[in-house]
N, C-alpha and C positions, 0 to 999 in steps of 0.2 A: 060333229062326230069326233070322238077321241081316237088317238093312235091305236089304242087297244081294240077299239071297235072294228078296225080295218084288218086285224090280224086273222087270216084264214089260212088253213093248211095249203102249202104250195106257193105262198106269197114270197116274192123275191125281196130281200132286205139287204141293206148295205151294212157290213160289220164295221163298227167304229171303235171297238174295244181294244184291249191289249193284244198284241200279236201272240199267237200260240204256235206250237210246232206244226210245220207244214203250211202255215198261212202265208199267202202272197199278197202284199199290199196293192199290187197292180190288178188283182182280181179279188176285190173285197166282198163279192156278193154271196149271200147264203140263202137257203130256202127254209122258210118257217115250217116246222113240223108240229108244234103244239106247246101248250103250257105244262109246267110241272108242279106248280104250287097253286093253292086256292087264291092267294093274293095276287096272282098274275105277275110276279116280279121276276121269275126265272122261266126260261123257255128252252126248247130243243130246236136246233137248226141243223141243216145238213150243209157241209162244205166239202166239195170234191169227194163225195161218197162217205165221209165220216160224219157221225152224229156228234154234235157239240152241245154241251150244256152251258148256258150263259145267261147273263142278266138282260132283262129287257132294255136296260140303259146302254147296252153294248151294240144296239142296232138302230138303224133309222130307215124310214120309208124311202 
């Protein structure tokens, strides 16, 4: 099973991308919300109540 096959809404992921405003490296977990592109390369995640648009490469299981 591939990483993408495990992606379901509500899944907790670890954010490993570049820091963004309000990001705390000591609390790197985000919640998967869904895909934004047909190629499944960009996703929406939730971090501390904010919706963040990021690359699939910026998260890990």
